[in-house]
Biopython code that builds the backbone (N, CA, C, O; Angstrom):
import numpy as np
from Bio.PDB.StructureBuilder import StructureBuilder

atoms = [
    (1, "MET", "N", (0.830, -1.181, 0.000)),
    (1, "MET", "CA", (0.000, 0.000, 0.000)),
    (1, "MET", "C", (0.877, 1.247, 0.000)),
    (1, "MET", "O", (2.063, 1.183, 0.322)),
    (2, "LEU", "N", (0.300, 2.349, -0.353)),
    (2, "LEU", "CA", (0.961, 3.650, -0.390)),
    (2, "LEU", "C", (0.620, 4.414, 0.879)),
    (2, "LEU", "O", (-0.543, 4.462, 1.277)),
    (3, "VAL", "N", (1.627, 5.015, 1.525)),
    (3, "VAL", "CA", (1.400, 5.836, 2.708)),
    (3, "VAL", "C", (1.853, 7.252, 2.388)),
    (3, "VAL", "O", (2.978, 7.483, 1.944)),
    (4, "GLU", "N", (0.936, 8.201, 2.628)),
    (4, "GLU", "CA", (1.213, 9.611, 2.349)),
    (4, "GLU", "C", (1.092, 10.425, 3.628)),
    (4, "GLU", "O", (0.255, 10.131, 4.482)),
    (5, "ASN", "N", (1.925, 11.446, 3.758)),
    (5, "ASN", "CA", (1.763, 12.428, 4.818)),
    (5, "ASN", "C", (0.773, 13.453, 4.275)),
    (5, "ASN", "O", (1.148, 14.342, 3.510)),
    (6, "ALA", "N", (-0.494, 13.326, 4.672)),
    (6, "ALA", "CA", (-1.553, 14.190, 4.151)),
    (6, "ALA", "C", (-1.367, 15.640, 4.593)),
    (6, "ALA", "O", (-1.807, 16.555, 3.898)),
    (7, "THR", "N", (-0.731, 15.858, 5.724)),
    (7, "THR", "CA", (-0.488, 17.215, 6.213)),
    (7, "THR", "C", (0.503, 17.945, 5.319)),
    (7, "THR", "O", (0.298, 19.111, 4.983)),
    (8, "LYS", "N", (1.570, 17.265, 4.934)),
    (8, "LYS", "CA", (2.637, 17.891, 4.145)),
    (8, "LYS", "C", (2.517, 17.632, 2.651)),
    (8, "LYS", "O", (3.166, 18.308, 1.852)),
    (9, "GLY", "N", (1.692, 16.659, 2.262)),
    (9, "GLY", "CA", (1.567, 16.303, 0.851)),
    (9, "GLY", "C", (2.780, 15.556, 0.320)),
    (9, "GLY", "O", (3.115, 15.659, -0.860)),
    (10, "THR", "N", (3.438, 14.802, 1.199)),
    (10, "THR", "CA", (4.620, 14.038, 0.795)),
    (10, "THR", "C", (4.336, 12.539, 0.858)),
    (10, "THR", "O", (3.466, 12.092, 1.606)),
    (11, "ILE", "N", (5.070, 11.781, 0.075)),
    (11, "ILE", "CA", (4.965, 10.323, 0.107)),
    (11, "ILE", "C", (5.919, 9.804, 1.182)),
    (11, "ILE", "O", (7.099, 10.156, 1.200)),
    (12, "VAL", "N", (5.402, 8.975, 2.065)),
    (12, "VAL", "CA", (6.200, 8.390, 3.133)),
    (12, "VAL", "C", (6.792, 7.061, 2.669)),
    (12, "VAL", "O", (7.975, 6.796, 2.882)),
    (13, "ALA", "N", (5.967, 6.228, 2.034)),
    (13, "ALA", "CA", (6.412, 4.923, 1.532)),
    (13, "ALA", "C", (5.452, 4.462, 0.436)),
    (13, "ALA", "O", (4.270, 4.806, 0.446)),
    (14, "THR", "N", (5.972, 3.686, -0.496)),
    (14, "THR", "CA", (5.163, 3.248, -1.637)),
    (14, "THR", "C", (4.809, 1.767, -1.604)),
    (14, "THR", "O", (3.878, 1.343, -2.289)),
    (15, "ARG", "N", (5.533, 0.975, -0.819)),
    (15, "ARG", "CA", (5.294, -0.471, -0.761)),
    (15, "ARG", "C", (5.247, -0.919, 0.701)),
    (15, "ARG", "O", (6.227, -1.422, 1.250)),
    (16, "VAL", "N", (4.085, -0.720, 1.306)),
    (16, "VAL", "CA", (3.926, -1.048, 2.720)),
    (16, "VAL", "C", (3.019, -2.267, 2.859)),
    (16, "VAL", "O", (1.886, -2.275, 2.377)),
    (17, "ALA", "N", (3.533, -3.284, 3.519)),
    (17, "ALA", "CA", (2.750, -4.481, 3.821)),
    (17, "ALA", "C", (1.986, -4.251, 5.123)),
    (17, "ALA", "O", (2.318, -3.353, 5.898)),
    (18, "THR", "N", (0.971, -5.059, 5.354)),
    (18, "THR", "CA", (0.161, -4.947, 6.563)),
    (18, "THR", "C", (0.326, -6.198, 7.412)),
    (18, "THR", "O", (0.266, -7.319, 6.906)),
    (19, "ALA", "N", (0.534, -5.996, 8.702)),
    (19, "ALA", "CA", (0.563, -7.091, 9.674)),
    (19, "ALA", "C", (-0.605, -6.841, 10.624)),
    (19, "ALA", "O", (-0.472, -6.115, 11.610)),
    (20, "ASP", "N", (-1.745, -7.449, 10.319)),
    (20, "ASP", "CA", (-2.953, -7.202, 11.096)),
    (20, "ASP", "C", (-3.483, -8.444, 11.811)),
    (20, "ASP", "O", (-4.622, -8.458, 12.278)),
    (21, "ARG", "N", (-2.672, -9.464, 11.893)),
    (21, "ARG", "CA", (-2.986, -10.673, 12.652)),
    (21, "ARG", "C", (-1.858, -10.868, 13.661)),
    (21, "ARG", "O", (-0.723, -10.458, 13.414)),
    (22, "TRP", "N", (-2.169, -11.494, 14.795)),
    (22, "TRP", "CA", (-1.171, -11.571, 15.861)),
    (22, "TRP", "C", (0.117, -12.228, 15.407)),
    (22, "TRP", "O", (1.189, -11.758, 15.789)),
    (23, "TRP", "N", (0.073, -13.292, 14.610)),
    (23, "TRP", "CA", (1.304, -13.976, 14.195)),
    (23, "TRP", "C", (2.098, -13.120, 13.203)),
    (23, "TRP", "O", (3.326, -13.192, 13.181)),
    (24, "ARG", "N", (1.431, -12.325, 12.397)),
    (24, "ARG", "CA", (2.143, -11.416, 11.488)),
    (24, "ARG", "C", (2.791, -10.276, 12.272)),
    (24, "ARG", "O", (3.908, -9.862, 11.962)),
    (25, "ARG", "N", (2.088, -9.769, 13.289)),
    (25, "ARG", "CA", (2.660, -8.700, 14.127)),
    (25, "ARG", "C", (3.835, -9.246, 14.928)),
    (25, "ARG", "O", (4.853, -8.571, 15.079)),
    (26, "LEU", "N", (3.698, -10.472, 15.445)),
    (26, "LEU", "CA", (4.773, -11.090, 16.222)),
    (26, "LEU", "C", (6.034, -11.240, 15.374)),
    (26, "LEU", "O", (7.136, -10.945, 15.837)),
    (27, "ARG", "N", (5.875, -11.691, 14.154)),
    (27, "ARG", "CA", (7.029, -11.879, 13.260)),
    (27, "ARG", "C", (7.576, -10.539, 12.783)),
    (27, "ARG", "O", (8.790, -10.338, 12.750)),
    (28, "GLY", "N", (6.683, -9.622, 12.413)),
    (28, "GLY", "CA", (7.105, -8.293, 11.967)),
    (28, "GLY", "C", (8.170, -8.365, 10.891)),
    (28, "GLY", "O", (7.972, -9.006, 9.859)),
    (29, "LEU", "N", (9.293, -7.715, 11.125)),
    (29, "LEU", "CA", (10.406, -7.693, 10.175)),
    (29, "LEU", "C", (11.527, -8.660, 10.559)),
    (29, "LEU", "O", (12.602, -8.632, 9.959)),
    (30, "LEU", "N", (11.283, -9.517, 11.559)),
    (30, "LEU", "CA", (12.308, -10.482, 11.972)),
    (30, "LEU", "C", (12.702, -11.369, 10.796)),
    (30, "LEU", "O", (11.857, -11.800, 10.012)),
    (31, "GLY", "N", (13.988, -11.627, 10.691)),
    (31, "GLY", "CA", (14.511, -12.476, 9.625)),
    (31, "GLY", "C", (14.910, -11.712, 8.371)),
    (31, "GLY", "O", (15.566, -12.261, 7.485)),
    (32, "ARG", "N", (14.518, -10.457, 8.300)),
    (32, "ARG", "CA", (14.899, -9.644, 7.144)),
    (32, "ARG", "C", (16.267, -9.005, 7.401)),
    (32, "ARG", "O", (16.681, -8.841, 8.549)),
    (33, "ARG", "N", (16.949, -8.656, 6.335)),
    (33, "ARG", "CA", (18.263, -8.007, 6.456)),
    (33, "ARG", "C", (18.181, -6.493, 6.322)),
    (33, "ARG", "O", (19.165, -5.787, 6.544)),
    (34, "GLY", "N", (17.002, -5.999, 5.958)),
    (34, "GLY", "CA", (16.819, -4.562, 5.814)),
    (34, "GLY", "C", (15.579, -4.261, 5.001)),
    (34, "GLY", "O", (14.860, -5.166, 4.578)),
    (35, "LEU", "N", (15.342, -2.987, 4.791)),
    (35, "LEU", "CA", (14.232, -2.518, 3.967)),
    (35, "LEU", "C", (14.786, -1.700, 2.817)),
    (35, "LEU", "O", (15.743, -0.946, 2.991)),
    (36, "ASP", "N", (14.196, -1.843, 1.655)),
    (36, "ASP", "CA", (14.568, -1.024, 0.502)),
    (36, "ASP", "C", (13.848, 0.316, 0.576)),
    (36, "ASP", "O", (12.912, 0.480, 1.359)),
    (37, "ASP", "N", (14.282, 1.270, -0.235)),
    (37, "ASP", "CA", (13.592, 2.556, -0.320)),
    (37, "ASP", "C", (12.130, 2.323, -0.644)),
    (37, "ASP", "O", (11.807, 1.537, -1.536)),
    (38, "GLY", "N", (11.250, 2.994, 0.066)),
    (38, "GLY", "CA", (9.822, 2.893, -0.184)),
    (38, "GLY", "C", (9.127, 1.751, 0.514)),
    (38, "GLY", "O", (7.897, 1.708, 0.537)),
    (39, "GLU", "N", (9.884, 0.808, 1.094)),
    (39, "GLU", "CA", (9.288, -0.336, 1.772)),
    (39, "GLU", "C", (8.942, -0.014, 3.215)),
    (39, "GLU", "O", (9.551, 0.857, 3.836)),
    (40, "GLY", "N", (7.955, -0.730, 3.738)),
    (40, "GLY", "CA", (7.597, -0.578, 5.137)),
    (40, "GLY", "C", (6.624, -1.648, 5.571)),
    (40, "GLY", "O", (6.210, -2.495, 4.780)),
    (41, "LEU", "N", (6.262, -1.598, 6.852)),
    (41, "LEU", "CA", (5.309, -2.533, 7.430)),
    (41, "LEU", "C", (4.414, -1.751, 8.378)),
    (41, "LEU", "O", (4.902, -1.013, 9.233)),
    (42, "LEU", "N", (3.093, -1.913, 8.225)),
    (42, "LEU", "CA", (2.114, -1.296, 9.116)),
    (42, "LEU", "C", (1.563, -2.388, 10.026)),
    (42, "LEU", "O", (0.904, -3.316, 9.557)),
    (43, "LEU", "N", (1.833, -2.279, 11.330)),
    (43, "LEU", "CA", (1.345, -3.234, 12.320)),
    (43, "LEU", "C", (0.125, -2.641, 13.012)),
    (43, "LEU", "O", (0.197, -1.548, 13.573)),
    (44, "ALA", "N", (-0.999, -3.360, 12.973)),
    (44, "ALA", "CA", (-2.212, -2.852, 13.602)),
    (44, "ALA", "C", (-3.033, -4.017, 14.143)),
    (44, "ALA", "O", (-3.216, -5.008, 13.437)),
    (45, "PRO", "N", (-3.526, -3.928, 15.360)),
    (45, "PRO", "CA", (-3.292, -2.835, 16.291)),
    (45, "PRO", "C", (-1.910, -2.947, 16.926)),
    (45, "PRO", "O", (-1.352, -4.039, 17.037)),
    (46, "CYS", "N", (-1.372, -1.817, 17.335)),
    (46, "CYS", "CA", (-0.031, -1.774, 17.928)),
    (46, "CYS", "C", (0.159, -0.457, 18.661)),
    (46, "CYS", "O", (-0.112, 0.607, 18.104)),
    (47, "ARG", "N", (0.620, -0.515, 19.903)),
    (47, "ARG", "CA", (0.851, 0.692, 20.705)),
    (47, "ARG", "C", (2.326, 0.933, 21.004)),
    (47, "ARG", "O", (2.682, 1.937, 21.620)),
    (48, "GLY", "N", (3.184, 0.011, 20.569)),
    (48, "GLY", "CA", (4.620, 0.143, 20.776)),
    (48, "GLY", "C", (5.309, -1.063, 20.161)),
    (48, "GLY", "O", (4.685, -2.103, 19.951)),
    (49, "VAL", "N", (6.604, -0.921, 19.873)),
    (49, "VAL", "CA", (7.340, -2.015, 19.248)),
    (49, "VAL", "C", (8.644, -2.276, 20.006)),
    (49, "VAL", "O", (9.156, -1.414, 20.720)),
    (50, "HIS", "N", (9.160, -3.491, 19.826)),
    (50, "HIS", "CA", (10.469, -3.851, 20.362)),
    (50, "HIS", "C", (11.345, -4.292, 19.192)),
    (50, "HIS", "O", (10.848, -4.696, 18.141)),
    (51, "MET", "N", (12.633, -4.206, 19.395)),
    (51, "MET", "CA", (13.602, -4.552, 18.355)),
    (51, "MET", "C", (14.419, -5.779, 18.730)),
    (51, "MET", "O", (15.525, -5.969, 18.223)),
    (52, "LEU", "N", (13.882, -6.610, 19.614)),
    (52, "LEU", "CA", (14.593, -7.821, 20.020)),
    (52, "LEU", "C", (14.713, -8.763, 18.826)),
    (52, "LEU", "O", (13.715, -9.093, 18.185)),
    (53, "GLY", "N", (15.926, -9.187, 18.537)),
    (53, "GLY", "CA", (16.172, -10.096, 17.433)),
    (53, "GLY", "C", (16.327, -9.423, 16.075)),
    (53, "GLY", "O", (16.599, -10.092, 15.077)),
    (54, "MET", "N", (16.156, -8.110, 16.031)),
    (54, "MET", "CA", (16.286, -7.389, 14.761)),
    (54, "MET", "C", (17.754, -7.229, 14.388)),
    (54, "MET", "O", (18.622, -7.178, 15.259)),
    (55, "ARG", "N", (18.026, -7.149, 13.080)),
    (55, "ARG", "CA", (19.395, -7.017, 12.572)),
    (55, "ARG", "C", (19.723, -5.604, 12.103)),
    (55, "ARG", "O", (20.876, -5.306, 11.792)),
    (56, "PHE", "N", (18.720, -4.732, 12.050)),
    (56, "PHE", "CA", (18.933, -3.397, 11.481)),
    (56, "PHE", "C", (18.015, -2.396, 12.157)),
    (56, "PHE", "O", (16.992, -2.764, 12.733)),
    (57, "ALA", "N", (18.388, -1.129, 12.081)),
    (57, "ALA", "CA", (17.581, -0.043, 12.648)),
    (57, "ALA", "C", (16.416, 0.285, 11.712)),
    (57, "ALA", "O", (16.489, 0.043, 10.507)),
    (58, "ILE", "N", (15.350, 0.833, 12.276)),
    (58, "ILE", "CA", (14.200, 1.277, 11.495)),
    (58, "ILE", "C", (13.658, 2.586, 12.060)),
    (58, "ILE", "O", (13.862, 2.900, 13.233)),
    (59, "ASP", "N", (12.968, 3.343, 11.215)),
    (59, "ASP", "CA", (12.155, 4.469, 11.668)),
    (59, "ASP", "C", (10.802, 3.909, 12.073)),
    (59, "ASP", "O", (10.264, 3.034, 11.395)),
    (60, "VAL", "N", (10.249, 4.405, 13.174)),
    (60, "VAL", "CA", (8.925, 3.975, 13.626)),
    (60, "VAL", "C", (8.064, 5.210, 13.867)),
    (60, "VAL", "O", (8.470, 6.136, 14.570)),
    (61, "ALA", "N", (6.871, 5.214, 13.278)),
    (61, "ALA", "CA", (5.857, 6.228, 13.561)),
    (61, "ALA", "C", (4.672, 5.513, 14.196)),
    (61, "ALA", "O", (4.107, 4.592, 13.606)),
    (62, "LEU", "N", (4.299, 5.936, 15.392)),
    (62, "LEU", "CA", (3.105, 5.393, 16.029)),
    (62, "LEU", "C", (1.952, 6.337, 15.706)),
    (62, "LEU", "O", (2.054, 7.553, 15.867)),
    (63, "VAL", "N", (0.852, 5.743, 15.246)),
    (63, "VAL", "CA", (-0.226, 6.499, 14.634)),
    (63, "VAL", "C", (-1.552, 6.187, 15.321)),
    (63, "VAL", "O", (-1.845, 5.028, 15.612)),
    (64, "ALA", "N", (-2.353, 7.219, 15.581)),
    (64, "ALA", "CA", (-3.694, 7.051, 16.132)),
    (64, "ALA", "C", (-4.626, 6.515, 15.048)),
    (64, "ALA", "O", (-4.280, 6.515, 13.867)),
    (65, "ARG", "N", (-5.788, 6.067, 15.449)),
    (65, "ARG", "CA", (-6.758, 5.508, 14.502)),
    (65, "ARG", "C", (-7.127, 6.496, 13.399)),
    (65, "ARG", "O", (-7.421, 6.079, 12.278)),
    (66, "ASP", "N", (-7.118, 7.798, 13.694)),
    (66, "ASP", "CA", (-7.465, 8.808, 12.686)),
    (66, "ASP", "C", (-6.280, 9.196, 11.793)),
    (66, "ASP", "O", (-6.405, 10.087, 10.953)),
    (67, "GLY", "N", (-5.125, 8.526, 11.973)),
    (67, "GLY", "CA", (-3.959, 8.792, 11.135)),
    (67, "GLY", "C", (-2.984, 9.800, 11.709)),
    (67, "GLY", "O", (-1.930, 10.044, 11.122)),
    (68, "ARG", "N", (-3.320, 10.391, 12.849)),
    (68, "ARG", "CA", (-2.437, 11.388, 13.462)),
    (68, "ARG", "C", (-1.216, 10.706, 14.077)),
    (68, "ARG", "O", (-1.345, 9.724, 14.808)),
    (69, "VAL", "N", (-0.036, 11.235, 13.773)),
    (69, "VAL", "CA", (1.211, 10.701, 14.329)),
    (69, "VAL", "C", (1.305, 11.117, 15.795)),
    (69, "VAL", "O", (1.281, 12.306, 16.111)),
    (70, "VAL", "N", (1.412, 10.125, 16.695)),
    (70, "VAL", "CA", (1.481, 10.411, 18.127)),
    (70, "VAL", "C", (2.897, 10.279, 18.680)),
    (70, "VAL", "O", (3.189, 10.814, 19.749)),
    (71, "ALA", "N", (3.777, 9.578, 17.974)),
    (71, "ALA", "CA", (5.164, 9.430, 18.432)),
    (71, "ALA", "C", (6.035, 9.036, 17.248)),
    (71, "ALA", "O", (5.588, 8.359, 16.322)),
    (72, "LEU", "N", (7.284, 9.474, 17.299)),
    (72, "LEU", "CA", (8.278, 9.133, 16.276)),
    (72, "LEU", "C", (9.525, 8.582, 16.948)),
    (72, "LEU", "O", (9.977, 9.093, 17.973)),
    (73, "TYR", "N", (10.068, 7.536, 16.356)),
    (73, "TYR", "CA", (11.321, 6.937, 16.812)),
    (73, "TYR", "C", (12.215, 6.751, 15.596)),
    (73, "TYR", "O", (12.203, 5.684, 14.983)),
    (74, "PRO", "N", (12.990, 7.770, 15.235)),
    (74, "PRO", "CA", (13.869, 7.638, 14.069)),
    (74, "PRO", "C", (15.068, 6.740, 14.367)),
    (74, "PRO", "O", (15.682, 6.832, 15.430)),
    (75, "ALA", "N", (15.386, 5.877, 13.416)),
    (75, "ALA", "CA", (16.557, 4.991, 13.486)),
    (75, "ALA", "C", (16.623, 4.225, 14.812)),
    (75, "ALA", "O", (17.668, 4.186, 15.462)),
    (76, "LEU", "N", (15.507, 3.621, 15.204)),
    (76, "LEU", "CA", (15.470, 2.804, 16.418)),
    (76, "LEU", "C", (16.390, 1.602, 16.218)),
    (76, "LEU", "O", (16.180, 0.820, 15.291)),
    (77, "PRO", "N", (17.405, 1.439, 17.071)),
    (77, "PRO", "CA", (18.413, 0.390, 16.839)),
    (77, "PRO", "C", (17.972, -0.988, 17.322)),
    (77, "PRO", "O", (17.060, -1.099, 18.141)),
    (78, "PRO", "N", (18.615, -2.035, 16.816)),
    (78, "PRO", "CA", (18.345, -3.393, 17.295)),
    (78, "PRO", "C", (18.493, -3.466, 18.815)),
    (78, "PRO", "O", (19.401, -2.866, 19.390)),
    (79, "GLY", "N", (17.589, -4.209, 19.455)),
    (79, "GLY", "CA", (17.623, -4.372, 20.903)),
    (79, "GLY", "C", (16.851, -3.313, 21.668)),
    (79, "GLY", "O", (16.572, -3.501, 22.852)),
    (80, "ALA", "N", (16.498, -2.208, 21.029)),
    (80, "ALA", "CA", (15.777, -1.122, 21.704)),
    (80, "ALA", "C", (14.275, -1.400, 21.682)),
    (80, "ALA", "O", (13.821, -2.393, 21.114)),
    (81, "ARG", "N", (13.525, -0.517, 22.302)),
    (81, "ARG", "CA", (12.063, -0.592, 22.239)),
    (81, "ARG", "C", (11.490, 0.803, 22.409)),
    (81, "ARG", "O", (12.130, 1.698, 22.961)),
    (82, "THR", "N", (10.276, 0.964, 21.924)),
    (82, "THR", "CA", (9.566, 2.212, 22.150)),
    (82, "THR", "C", (8.822, 2.083, 23.468)),
    (82, "THR", "O", (8.702, 0.985, 24.010)),
    (83, "ARG", "N", (8.335, 3.168, 23.973)),
    (83, "ARG", "CA", (7.423, 3.049, 25.101)),
    (83, "ARG", "C", (6.034, 2.782, 24.533)),
    (83, "ARG", "O", (5.812, 2.962, 23.335)),
    (84, "MET", "N", (5.124, 2.368, 25.354)),
    (84, "MET", "CA", (3.749, 2.129, 24.931)),
    (84, "MET", "C", (3.025, 3.478, 24.900)),
    (84, "MET", "O", (3.166, 4.292, 25.813)),
    (85, "HIS", "N", (2.257, 3.697, 23.845)),
    (85, "HIS", "CA", (1.524, 4.952, 23.679)),
    (85, "HIS", "C", (0.033, 4.641, 23.641)),
    (85, "HIS", "O", (-0.456, 3.996, 22.714)),
    (86, "ARG", "N", (-0.672, 5.102, 24.650)),
    (86, "ARG", "CA", (-2.098, 4.810, 24.777)),
    (86, "ARG", "C", (-2.898, 5.274, 23.560)),
    (86, "ARG", "O", (-3.856, 4.609, 23.165)),
    (87, "ASP", "N", (-2.520, 6.394, 22.966)),
    (87, "ASP", "CA", (-3.252, 6.943, 21.819)),
    (87, "ASP", "C", (-2.933, 6.237, 20.504)),
    (87, "ASP", "O", (-3.620, 6.455, 19.505)),
    (88, "ALA", "N", (-1.910, 5.402, 20.492)),
    (88, "ALA", "CA", (-1.504, 4.748, 19.237)),
    (88, "ALA", "C", (-2.462, 3.612, 18.888)),
    (88, "ALA", "O", (-2.972, 2.907, 19.759)),
    (89, "TRP", "N", (-2.686, 3.462, 17.594)),
    (89, "TRP", "CA", (-3.486, 2.358, 17.059)),
    (89, "TRP", "C", (-2.622, 1.457, 16.173)),
    (89, "TRP", "O", (-2.876, 0.257, 16.067)),
    (90, "ALA", "N", (-1.603, 2.039, 15.538)),
    (90, "ALA", "CA", (-0.757, 1.277, 14.620)),
    (90, "ALA", "C", (0.669, 1.793, 14.684)),
    (90, "ALA", "O", (0.929, 2.912, 15.127)),
    (91, "ALA", "N", (1.592, 0.944, 14.228)),
    (91, "ALA", "CA", (3.000, 1.324, 14.110)),
    (91, "ALA", "C", (3.395, 1.171, 12.640)),
    (91, "ALA", "O", (3.150, 0.138, 12.018)),
    (92, "LEU", "N", (3.999, 2.205, 12.115)),
    (92, "LEU", "CA", (4.517, 2.177, 10.751)),
    (92, "LEU", "C", (6.029, 2.051, 10.844)),
    (92, "LEU", "O", (6.698, 2.946, 11.360)),
    (93, "GLU", "N", (6.576, 0.937, 10.342)),
    (93, "GLU", "CA", (8.009, 0.681, 10.386)),
    (93, "GLU", "C", (8.589, 0.912, 8.996)),
    (93, "GLU", "O", (8.083, 0.386, 8.005)),
    (94, "LEU", "N", (9.660, 1.710, 8.935)),
    (94, "LEU", "CA", (10.229, 2.159, 7.667)),
    (94, "LEU", "C", (11.748, 2.105, 7.696)),
    (94, "LEU", "O", (12.360, 1.952, 8.753)),
    (95, "ARG", "N", (12.340, 2.231, 6.526)),
    (95, "ARG", "CA", (13.793, 2.336, 6.410)),
    (95, "ARG", "C", (14.254, 3.605, 7.139)),
    (95, "ARG", "O", (13.569, 4.625, 7.072)),
    (96, "PRO", "N", (15.393, 3.564, 7.829)),
    (96, "PRO", "CA", (15.886, 4.762, 8.504)),
    (96, "PRO", "C", (16.020, 5.930, 7.527)),
    (96, "PRO", "O", (16.543, 5.775, 6.424)),
    (97, "GLY", "N", (15.548, 7.082, 7.945)),
    (97, "GLY", "CA", (15.605, 8.284, 7.124)),
    (97, "GLY", "C", (14.313, 8.584, 6.386)),
    (97, "GLY", "O", (14.144, 9.685, 5.863)),
    (98, "ALA", "N", (13.395, 7.618, 6.335)),
    (98, "ALA", "CA", (12.146, 7.815, 5.596)),
    (98, "ALA", "C", (11.268, 8.893, 6.234)),
    (98, "ALA", "O", (10.630, 9.671, 5.525)),
    (99, "LEU", "N", (11.234, 8.942, 7.553)),
    (99, "LEU", "CA", (10.418, 9.959, 8.220)),
    (99, "LEU", "C", (10.977, 11.360, 7.977)),
    (99, "LEU", "O", (10.217, 12.297, 7.730)),
    (100, "ALA", "N", (12.285, 11.505, 8.045)),
    (100, "ALA", "CA", (12.906, 12.805, 7.780)),
    (100, "ALA", "C", (12.724, 13.210, 6.324)),
    (100, "ALA", "O", (12.461, 14.376, 6.032)),
    (101, "ALA", "N", (12.862, 12.257, 5.413)),
    (101, "ALA", "CA", (12.736, 12.558, 3.982)),
    (101, "ALA", "C", (11.328, 13.039, 3.631)),
    (101, "ALA", "O", (11.161, 13.857, 2.727)),
    (102, "SER", "N", (10.320, 12.537, 4.338)),
    (102, "SER", "CA", (8.937, 12.957, 4.084)),
    (102, "SER", "C", (8.507, 14.099, 5.002)),
    (102, "SER", "O", (7.349, 14.518, 4.975)),
    (103, "ASP", "N", (9.438, 14.603, 5.816)),
    (103, "ASP", "CA", (9.187, 15.703, 6.756)),
    (103, "ASP", "C", (8.030, 15.379, 7.708)),
    (103, "ASP", "O", (7.237, 16.256, 8.050)),
    (104, "THR", "N", (7.941, 14.115, 8.131)),
    (104, "THR", "CA", (6.869, 13.680, 9.022)),
    (104, "THR", "C", (7.200, 14.061, 10.455)),
    (104, "THR", "O", (8.287, 13.777, 10.958)),
    (105, "ARG", "N", (6.236, 14.714, 11.102)),
    (105, "ARG", "CA", (6.384, 15.185, 12.482)),
    (105, "ARG", "C", (5.192, 14.723, 13.326)),
    (105, "ARG", "O", (4.155, 14.332, 12.792)),
    (106, "ILE", "N", (5.355, 14.775, 14.633)),
    (106, "ILE", "CA", (4.250, 14.474, 15.538)),
    (106, "ILE", "C", (3.123, 15.465, 15.251)),
    (106, "ILE", "O", (3.357, 16.667, 15.116)),
    (107, "GLY", "N", (1.910, 14.947, 15.161)),
    (107, "GLY", "CA", (0.740, 15.772, 14.862)),
    (107, "GLY", "C", (0.322, 15.729, 13.399)),
    (107, "GLY", "O", (-0.828, 16.031, 13.079)),
    (108, "ASP", "N", (1.246, 15.356, 12.498)),
    (108, "ASP", "CA", (0.884, 15.211, 11.081)),
    (108, "ASP", "C", (-0.119, 14.067, 10.942)),
    (108, "ASP", "O", (-0.182, 13.172, 11.784)),
    (109, "ARG", "N", (-0.894, 14.116, 9.869)),
    (109, "ARG", "CA", (-1.838, 13.029, 9.578)),
    (109, "ARG", "C", (-1.331, 12.219, 8.395)),
    (109, "ARG", "O", (-1.001, 12.758, 7.339)),
    (110, "LEU", "N", (-1.279, 10.906, 8.604)),
    (110, "LEU", "CA", (-0.896, 9.990, 7.533)),
    (110, "LEU", "C", (-2.155, 9.358, 6.968)),
    (110, "LEU", "O", (-3.141, 9.153, 7.676)),
    (111, "SER", "N", (-2.103, 9.055, 5.681)),
    (111, "SER", "CA", (-3.196, 8.319, 5.046)),
    (111, "SER", "C", (-2.585, 7.184, 4.247)),
    (111, "SER", "O", (-1.455, 7.292, 3.771)),
    (112, "TRP", "N", (-3.326, 6.098, 4.099)),
    (112, "TRP", "CA", (-2.824, 4.955, 3.343)),
    (112, "TRP", "C", (-3.958, 4.382, 2.503)),
    (112, "TRP", "O", (-5.134, 4.430, 2.865)),
    (113, "GLU", "N", (-3.551, 3.847, 1.380)),
    (113, "GLU", "CA", (-4.502, 3.198, 0.484)),
    (113, "GLU", "C", (-3.778, 2.099, -0.282)),
    (113, "GLU", "O", (-2.567, 2.158, -0.498)),
    (114, "GLU", "N", (-4.547, 1.104, -0.682)),
    (114, "GLU", "CA", (-3.979, 0.003, -1.445)),
    (114, "GLU", "C", (-3.420, 0.519, -2.765)),
    (114, "GLU", "O", (-4.044, 1.346, -3.430)),
    (115, "SER", "N", (-2.250, 0.031, -3.138)),
    (115, "SER", "CA", (-1.641, 0.401, -4.420)),
    (115, "SER", "C", (-2.439, -0.198, -5.561)),
    (115, "SER", "O", (-3.048, -1.257, -5.411)),
    (116, "GLN", "N", (-2.437, 0.465, -6.681)),
    (116, "GLN", "CA", (-3.156, 0.001, -7.878)),
    (116, "GLN", "C", (-2.225, -0.774, -8.786)),
    (116, "GLN", "O", (-2.005, -0.363, -9.925)),
    (117, "SER", "N", (-1.664, -1.894, -8.316)),
    (117, "SER", "CA", (-0.780, -2.700, -9.160)),
    (117, "SER", "C", (-1.166, -4.136, -9.197)),
    (117, "SER", "O", (-0.512, -4.934, -9.867)),
]
sb = StructureBuilder()
sb.init_structure("model")
sb.init_model(0)
sb.init_chain("A")
sb.init_seg("    ")
for serial, (resi, resn, name, xyz) in enumerate(atoms, 1):
    if name == "N":
        sb.init_residue(resn, " ", resi, " ")
    sb.init_atom(name, np.array(xyz, "f"), 0.0, 1.0, " ", f" {name:<3s}", serial, name[0])
structure = sb.get_structure()
């Protein structure tokens, strides 16, 4: 799916998979060696993430149900974790630098839609 920063009119990611079942959320990005430009994973529901067993850093945006960004964790390293955010509904995991490149900030609204491919 495509994720856009609706507040800024920028593209955040173009190829985002969805992890909306417990086993998909549990696995997340484990076993991968990294993310390519434009790739990401949207975990829902999710109020925080951990990096146990991860091999690479990621950008994480925690998002409320209405798409509002409630927390940002740029370049979260392996072994780290975010805190739990009560207002979060989903976590968007991206290649490091993707949030800065799209100028995504706390309070911005993200929107996503299935890609037409």
